C-alpha positions in Angstrom: 0.0 0.0 0.0 1.1 3.6 -0.4 0.4 5.8 2.5 1.5 9.3 3.7 2.8 10.1 7.1 -0.2 11.8 8.4 -2.4 8.8 7.4 -0.1 6.3 9.0 -0.1 8.2 12.2 -3.9 8.2 12.4 -4.4 4.6 11.3 -1.7 3.1 13.5 -3.1 4.8 16.6 -6.7 3.7 16.0 -5.8 0.1 14.9 -3.4 -0.7 17.7 -5.6 0.8 20.3 -8.3 -1.8 19.3 -6.5 -4.6 17.6 -9.6 -6.8 18.0 -11.1 -4.8 15.2 -10.4 -7.0 12.1 -11.5 -7.8 8.6 -11.0 -11.5 8.2 -11.6 -14.1 5.6 -13.6 -17.0 7.2 -14.2 -19.5 4.4 -13.2 -21.1 2.2 -9.7 -21.9 3.4 -8.0 -20.1 0.6 -9.2 -16.7 1.8 -8.8 -17.2 5.6 -6.8 -14.7 7.5 -6.8 -11.0 8.5 -6.6 -8.3 6.0 -5.2 -4.7 5.9 -8.1 -2.4 5.9 -9.5 1.1 6.8 -13.1 1.6 8.0 -15.8 4.2 7.9 -15.6 5.5 11.5 -18.7 7.4 12.6 -16.5 9.4 15.0 -15.5 11.6 12.1 -19.0 13.0 11.6 -19.3 12.1 8.0 -20.5 8.5 8.3 -23.4 6.9 10.4 -21.9 3.4 10.2 -21.8 1.1 13.3 -18.9 1.8 15.6 -16.3 -0.9 15.5 -14.7 0.5 18.7 -17.6 -1.1 20.6 -16.9 -4.8 21.5 -19.4 -7.1 19.7 -20.2 -4.7 16.7 -19.6 -6.8 13.6 -21.0 -8.3 10.6 -20.2 -11.8 9.2 -21.7 -12.8 5.8 -21.1 -14.0 2.2 -19.7 -11.4 -0.1 -21.2 -10.5 -3.5 -19.9 -8.3 -6.4 -22.3 -5.4 -7.1 -23.8 -4.7 -10.5 -25.3 -1.2 -11.3 -26.1 -2.1 -15.0 -23.3 0.1 -16.5 -21.3 -1.1 -19.5 -17.6 -1.0 -20.3 -14.4 -1.2 -18.3 -12.7 1.4 -16.3 -9.0 2.5 -16.7 -8.0 -0.4 -14.3 -9.7 -3.0 -16.6 -12.5 -3.6 -14.1 -16.2 -3.6 -15.0 -17.7 -0.1 -14.5 -20.9 -1.9 -13.4 -19.0 -3.1 -10.3 -18.2 0.6 -9.2 -21.8 0.8 -7.8 -22.3 4.4 -8.7 -25.8 3.9 -9.9 -28.7 2.0 -8.1 -27.8 -1.6 -8.1 -29.7 -4.2 -10.3 -28.7 -7.2 -8.3 -30.2 -8.3 -5.0 -27.7 -8.1 -2.2 -30.0 -9.1 0.7 -27.9 -10.4 3.6 -24.6 -10.1 1.6 -21.5 -7.9 2.0 -21.2 -5.9 -1.1 -17.8 -5.9 -3.0 -17.4 -2.5 -4.8 -14.4 -1.2 -6.8 -13.3 2.2 -6.0 -13.2 4.8 -8.8 -15.4 7.6 -10.0 -18.0 8.3 -7.3 -18.0 9.1 -3.6 -17.4 6.3 -1.1 -20.8 7.2 0.7 -22.7 7.1 -2.5 -21.4 3.6 -3.2 -22.2 2.3 0.3 -25.7 3.8 0.3 -26.5 2.1 -3.1 -25.4 -1.2 -1.6 -27.5 -0.6 1.5 -30.6 0.1 -0.6 -30.1 -3.2 -2.4 -30.2 -5.1 0.9 -26.4 -5.4 1.8 -25.5 -5.8 5.4 -21.9 -4.5 4.9 -19.6 -3.0 2.2 -16.1 -3.7 1.2 -14.6 -1.1 -1.2 -11.7 -2.4 -3.1 -9.0 0.3 -3.8 -7.8 0.8 -7.4 -4.1 0.9 -6.1 -2.2 -1.5 -4.0 -3.1 0.3 -0.8 -5.8 1.2 1.7 -6.6 4.9 2.4 -9.0 6.8 4.7 -12.5 7.1 3.3 -14.5 10.3 3.5 -18.3 9.9 3.6 -19.0 12.7 1.1 -22.7 13.7 0.7 -24.3 10.4 1.4 -22.1 8.9 4.2 -24.4 10.1 7.0 -27.2 8.1 5.5 -25.1 4.8 5.5 -26.0 2.6 8.5 -24.1 -0.6 7.6 -20.4 -1.4 8.2 -18.1 -0.1 5.4 -14.4 -0.9 5.0 -11.7 -0.6 2.3 -9.3 -3.4 1.3 -6.2 -3.2 -0.8 -6.7 -4.4 -4.5 -4.9 -7.7 -4.1 -7.1 -8.9 -1.1 -10.2 -7.5 -2.7 -9.6 -9.3 -6.0 -9.0 -12.6 -4.3 -12.4 -12.3 -2.6 -14.0 -11.5 -6.0 -12.3 -14.5 -7.6 -13.3 -16.9 -4.8 -16.9 -15.6 -4.7 -17.2 -16.6 -8.4 -16.5 -20.2 -7.4 -18.9 -20.4 -4.4 -20.0 -19.0 -1.1 -17.2 -16.8 0.4 -17.6 -15.5 3.9 -16.0 -12.5 5.6 -16.0 -11.2 9.1 -15.6 -7.4 9.7 -15.8 -5.7 13.1 -14.9 -6.1 16.7 -14.6 -9.7 17.9 -14.4 -9.0 21.6 -17.2 -10.7 23.5 -18.8 -12.5 20.5 -17.5 -16.1 21.2 -17.5 -18.1 24.3 -13.8 -19.2 24.0 -11.6 -16.8 22.0 -7.9 -16.4 22.7 -5.9 -13.9 20.7 -2.2 -13.5 19.7 -1.2 -10.3 17.9 1.9 -9.5 15.7 2.3 -6.2 17.5 2.7 -7.8 20.8 5.3 -10.6 20.2 9.1 -10.7 20.1 10.8 -11.8 17.0 14.4 -12.3 15.8 16.4 -9.1 15.7 16.4 -9.1 11.9 14.9 -11.3 9.2 18.0 -11.7 6.9 21.1 -12.5 8.8 24.6 -12.9 7.3 26.2 -16.0 8.7 29.6 -14.2 8.9 28.2 -12.2 11.9 26.2 -15.0 13.5 28.6 -17.9 13.9 27.6 -19.1 17.4 25.6 -18.3 20.5 28.0 -15.5 21.5 27.2 -13.7 18.2 23.5 -14.4 17.7 20.7 -14.7 20.2 17.3 -13.0 20.9 14.6 -12.8 23.6 11.4 -14.8 23.1 7.9 -13.7 24.3 4.3 -12.7 23.4 1.1 -11.5 24.9 -2.2 -13.3 25.1 -5.6 -11.7 25.0 -9.0 -13.2 26.1 -11.7 -11.9 23.7 -14.2 -14.6 24.9 -17.4 -14.3 26.8 -16.1 -17.0 29.2 -13.2 -16.9 31.6 -10.2 -18.8 30.4 -8.7 -20.5 33.5 -6.0 -22.8 32.0 -4.2 -20.7 29.4 -0.8 -21.7 28.0 1.7 -20.2 25.6 4.1 -22.4 23.7 7.1 -21.1 21.8 8.9 -23.3 19.3 11.7 -22.6 16.8 12.5 -25.1 14.0 15.8 -25.1 12.0 16.1 -25.3 8.2 15.7 -29.1 8.3 12.4 -28.6 10.3 14.1 -30.0 13.5 12.8 -28.6 16.7 15.6 -26.6 18.4 13.6 -24.6 20.9 10.4 -25.7 22.7 9.2 -23.8 25.8 5.8 -23.8 27.5 4.5 -21.0 29.9 1.4 -21.3 32.0 -1.2 -22.0 33.2 -2.7 -18.5 33.4 -6.2 -17.4 34.2 -7.8 -14.6 32.1 -11.1 -13.0 32.8 -13.8 -12.7 30.2 -14.5 -9.6 28.3 -16.4 -7.1 30.4 -17.7 -4.0 28.6 -14.6 -2.7 26.9 -12.2 -4.3 29.3 -10.0 -7.2 27.8 -7.8 -9.3 30.0 -4.4 -10.3 28.9 -1.0 -11.7 30.2 2.5 -11.2 28.9 5.3 -13.8 28.7 8.2 -11.4 28.4 11.7 -10.8 29.7 10.3 -7.9 31.8 7.2 -9.8 33.1 6.7 -12.3 35.9 6.7 -15.1 33.4 9.3 -15.3 30.7 10.9 -17.7 28.2 14.7 -18.6 28.0 16.9 -16.7 25.6 17.1 -18.4 22.2 20.7 -19.2 21.1 22.5 -22.2 19.5 26.1 -23.3 19.5 26.1 -22.9 15.7 23.6 -22.0 12.9 22.8 -23.5 9.6 22.1 -21.7 6.4 18.4 -21.4 5.6 15.2 -20.4 7.3 14.4 -20.8 11.0 10.8 -20.5 12.1 9.6 -19.0 15.4 6.0 -20.0 16.3 3.9 -18.9 19.2 0.7 -20.9 20.0 -1.9 -20.4 22.7 -4.6 -22.6 24.0 -7.0 -22.9 27.0 -6.7 -26.3 28.4 -8.9 -28.8 26.5 -11.4 -26.1 25.3 -11.8 -25.6 21.6 -11.2 -22.1 20.5 -14.2 -20.6 18.6 -12.0 -18.3 16.5 -8.7 -20.3 16.2 -7.2 -18.5 13.2 -5.1 -16.2 15.4 -4.1 -18.7 18.2 -0.9 -19.4 16.3 1.5 -16.9 14.7 4.8 -17.6 13.0 7.8 -15.6 11.6 11.0 -16.7 9.8 14.6 -15.5 10.2 17.0 -16.6 7.5 20.8 -17.2 7.9 22.5 -16.6 4.6 25.7 -15.4 2.9 24.1 -12.6 0.8 22.0 -10.0 2.7 21.1 -8.2 5.9 17.5 -7.0 6.1 14.7 -6.5 8.6 12.1 -7.2 6.1 10.9 -10.9 5.6 12.9 -12.6 2.7 11.5 -14.8 -0.1 12.8 -18.1 -1.4 15.6 -16.2 -3.4 16.7 -14.4 -0.2 15.3 -11.1 -1.4 13.5 -8.6 0.9 9.7 -8.6 0.6 8.1 -5.1 0.4 4.4 -5.5 1.3 3.6 -1.8 1.2 5.0 1.4 -0.2 5.3 4.6 1.9 6.6 8.2 1.8 6.0 11.2 4.1 3.3 13.6 3.3 3.8 17.2 2.2 7.6 16.8 1.7 9.8 17.0 -1.4 13.0 15.2 -0.3 12.1 11.8 1.2 14.9 9.4 2.5 14.3 5.9 3.8 17.2 4.1 5.6 18.1 0.8 7.1 20.1 1.0 10.3 22.9 -1.4 10.9 25.5 -1.9 13.8 27.2 -5.1 14.8 30.3 -6.0 16.9 31.6 -8.2 14.0 30.8 -5.9 11.2 34.4 -5.8 10.0 33.9 -9.2 8.5 31.5 -7.7 5.9 31.9 -5.6 2.9 28.8 -4.1 1.3 28.6 -4.4 -2.5 25.3 -2.6 -3.0 21.7 -2.4 -1.7 18.4 -3.9 -2.8 15.2 -1.8 -2.6 11.8 -1.4 -4.3 9.8 1.7 -5.3 6.6 2.6 -7.0 5.4 5.8 -8.8 1.7 6.2 -8.6 1.6 8.5 -11.6 4.1 7.7 -14.3 6.3 4.8 -15.4 9.6 4.4 -13.6 11.7 4.4 -16.7 14.5 7.1 -16.3 13.4 7.7 -12.7 16.4 8.6 -10.6 16.8 7.4 -6.9 19.5 8.7 -4.7 21.7 6.1 -2.9 23.4 7.3 0.3 25.4 5.6 2.9 26.4 7.2 6.2 28.4 6.6 9.3 26.0 7.7 12.0 28.6 9.0 14.4 26.5 10.7 17.0 27.2 9.0 20.3 24.2 7.5 22.0 23.5 4.3 23.8 19.9 3.6 22.8 16.7 5.4 21.7 16.0 6.6 25.3 19.2 8.6 25.2 18.7 12.3 24.7 21.8 12.4 22.5 20.0 10.6 19.7 20.6 13.2 17.1 21.8 13.4 13.5 24.6 16.0 13.9 27.5 13.7 13.0 26.5 12.0 9.8 29.5 11.2 7.8 28.6 10.4 4.2 30.7 7.6 2.9 28.8 7.1 -0.4 26.6 9.4 -2.5 25.4 7.8 -5.7 22.3 7.2 -7.7 20.2 4.5 -9.3 18.4 5.2 -12.6 15.5 2.8 -13.7 15.9 1.4 -17.2 12.6 -0.5 -16.9 9.2 0.1 -15.4 9.8 -2.2 -12.4 7.0 -0.9 -10.3 7.0 -2.4 -6.7 9.8 -4.9 -7.8 13.1 -5.3 -6.1 16.1 -3.7 -7.9 19.8 -3.8 -7.0 22.1 -0.8 -6.9 25.7 -1.9 -7.0 28.3 0.4 -5.5 31.4 1.3 -7.6 33.6 -0.3 -4.9 32.5 -2.3 -1.9 32.2 -0.5 1.5 34.3 -2.1 4.2 32.3 -1.9 7.5 33.8 -1.4 11.0 32.9 -3.1 14.2 30.2 -1.3 16.4 29.9 1.6 14.0 26.3 2.8 13.3 25.6 2.9 9.6 22.6 4.1 7.6 21.9 2.6 4.1 19.4 4.9 2.3 17.4 5.6 -0.7 16.2 9.1 -1.5 13.7 10.7 -3.9 12.6 14.3 -4.7 9.6 13.0 -6.6 6.5 13.6 -4.6 4.7 10.6 -6.4 7.6 8.2 -5.5 7.0 5.6 -2.7 9.6 3.2 -1.2 9.1 -0.3 -0.2 8.4 -1.2 3.4 7.1 -4.3 5.1 4.2 -4.3 7.7 3.9 -8.1 8.0 6.8 -8.6 10.4 6.5 -6.1 13.2 9.3 -5.1 15.5 7.2 -3.0 18.1 8.1 -5.3 21.0 11.7 -5.6 19.8 12.3 -1.8 19.7 10.6 -1.4 23.1 12.9 -4.1 24.6 16.3 -3.4 22.8 15.7 0.3 22.2 17.7 0.3 19.1 16.9 2.0 15.7 15.6 -0.2 12.9 14.2 2.0 10.1 15.2 5.7 9.8 13.7 8.4 7.6 14.5 12.0 6.6 11.8 14.4 5.3 13.2 17.5 3.7 16.4 17.2 5.7 14.7 16.4 9.1 15.7 13.1 10.4 13.5 10.7 12.5 15.2 7.8 14.3 12.1 5.6 14.4 10.7 6.3 11.0 6.9 5.5 10.7 7.1 3.2 13.8 8.5 -0.3 14.3 5.4 -1.8 12.7 6.4 -0.2 9.3 9.9 -1.5 8.5 12.1 -0.5 5.5 12.4 -3.3 2.9 16.0 -2.2 2.0 18.6 -5.0 2.1 22.4 -4.7 2.4 24.1 -7.0 -0.1 27.2 -8.2 1.6 30.3 -10.3 1.0 33.1 -11.7 3.1 35.9 -9.0 3.1 38.3 -11.8 2.4 36.6 -12.4 -1.0 36.7 -8.8 -2.1 38.8 -8.3 -5.3 40.5 -4.9 -5.4 41.3 -3.9 -9.0 45.0 -2.9 -9.5 45.5 0.7 -10.7 47.6 0.6 -13.8 47.1 4.1 -15.1 49.8 5.7 -13.0 47.4 8.4 -12.0 47.6 9.3 -8.2 44.4 8.0 -6.7 44.6 9.4 -3.1 43.8 6.6 -0.6 41.3 5.2 -2.9 38.1 5.7 -1.0 35.0 7.5 -2.0 35.5 10.0 0.8 39.1 10.0 1.9 38.9 13.5 3.3 37.2 13.9 6.6 34.5 16.6 6.0 31.7 18.2 8.0 29.2 20.5 6.3 26.3 22.7 7.6 23.7 23.8 7.6 22.0 21.1 5.5 19.4 21.8 4.2 20.4 25.4 3.4 19.0 28.4 1.7 22.3 30.2 0.7 25.6 29.5 2.5 27.2 26.0 2.9 29.9 25.8 5.5 32.7 23.3 4.9 35.1 22.0 7.6 37.7 19.6 6.5 40.9 18.0 7.8 43.0 19.8 5.2 44.2 23.3 4.0 44.9 24.8 0.7 43.2 25.1 -2.7 40.7 22.4 -3.7 38.7 21.7 -6.9 35.0 21.9 -6.4 32.4 20.3 -8.8 28.6 20.7 -8.0 26.3 18.4 -9.9 22.5 18.0 -9.9 20.8 14.6 -9.6 20.9 14.0 -13.3 24.7 14.3 -13.2 24.8 17.7 -14.9 27.6 19.9 -13.7 26.0 23.2 -12.5 29.2 24.7 -11.1 32.9 24.0 -11.3 35.8 25.9 -9.7 38.0 26.1 -6.7 37.7 26.8 -3.0 40.4 27.7 -0.5 40.4 25.9 2.8 41.8 28.3 5.4 42.6 26.3 8.5 40.2 23.6 7.1 37.3 26.0 6.6 35.6 27.4 3.5 32.1 28.6 2.6 30.2 28.2 -0.7 27.2 30.4 -1.7 24.4 28.4 -3.3 21.7 31.0 -3.2 21.6 31.2 -7.0 20.9 27.4 -7.4 17.4 26.1 -7.8 15.8 24.2 -5.0 16.8 20.5 -5.0 19.5 18.0 -4.2 23.1 18.7 -5.3 26.2 16.6 -5.1 29.4 18.3 -4.1 32.7 16.8 -5.0 35.9 18.2 -3.5 39.4 17.1 -4.7 42.7 18.3 -3.2 45.9 18.3 -5.1 47.0 15.3 -2.9 44.2 13.3 -4.4 42.1 13.2 -1.3 38.4 13.6 -2.0 35.1 14.3 -0.3 31.7 13.7 -1.8 28.5 14.8 0.0 24.9 15.9 -0.9 23.4 19.3 0.0 19.6 20.1 -0.1 19.0 23.6 -1.3 15.7 25.0 -0.1 
């Protein structure tokens, strides 16, 4: 999905405050599971739909595609008749209406479905996203539950409904069933990352993590014998971790009160640390399962929850990885009302010096134009601000040292697909140094890949370390959109011993051969006029300023007096510029400046 920052903030607060609000496929088995969604909240004043914040407010019924009698197809290739903008000609009595988003207001669509007998509405977005829905002129007349699904989930419901009865639940489950225990992705601990280079995880002294989760009782009955089991299997499916916590007693739902218990390192009950004397290449699976003695759970689809972490020789990433060890972007995000948007992966490890980074893998999408010739900035920083964890007031971005400023230009329209940006020379990492591996765009219609399926909320609360970092028009945020929205960037790594350094046979002096061999600090950044340059050098230096297309916009010399110089950029248009400084000694510094 593509979301903007403001929308993310609103939706995340509402959803995680009431995580028992769900839209879930009930039957057949092919559509089972919870979906990403937004819903028509009457609290906004433009809808009169039932309030899902109230326990027990829900609808469960078969779905049916609407038909308003129109002819033709819309720009997305879907039948215009299924947009539901005119009075419907099919009978939806007792059904949940499936309606494509497009040309008319959400409230008008929902009211047409209500008038045709529907008991609920699912609006299917035309893009791979869910967004907030305004009720428009007719929303206040809609009295049935109305939600939006992303296009892939909505299309799967349409396809399955063509084959037979397809049932969906939408609403607040609390207090509906007698026995209903609940596990949530937002309240479990997972491995510290999803793609783990084996070079930095060779034994239990180098790789381990805490295990734990929270159990909720959404049932009408007390649950007096609740257990939580945590298991981990290795790539051969052998059980290498098996722990059981309980029994616990949880009270039934009373009003809006939901009882819960945590099995967590900071709670009265906890699991042992997971670690192994050695690790095998491949996927390990962490599974949490809850049950209440011998009682059968009436809504068992969320009694078990699993996640994978994959040991490999190729990448480091927080996003789940596929069978080809590539990061999986499930959604696409950017910050709202910004021009420059930067998405970064944070990396720090005590054994990082074993790794060299050859490039990064990322995905992006443009919701307006093809990606051909689209330019993405590629940036790597040493994050040298000294802080212990995210609770430290010294978490700032005052000492970012750029060690690579580059770019990637799309040659194909690879919307939402992973692409690889290879560095000119590998970056050799240092132990315990914080790094940011980033992608940047100045296109306000460009969204970068993130993953919302593997959430790190509990991990970040426990370890207090950055995961994803963003910058919006030069303002940095150490927790990005939150630990439930994780950047899908991956570092492509190699053993430093395998790096082949080409021999220079040109006879030209090459300095010390790094992208930024001259230690440089620049400020302010962004700037409106003056750029101050501080460097560990003195004398005359060549300065080249280029724009993002690679065009040289200024070329000349600066004088470093006691390591300091200033450059006036007031005549440049707003945007990102790449500064390249070269001393007579061959030392270089390359950094980017945002001109506002």
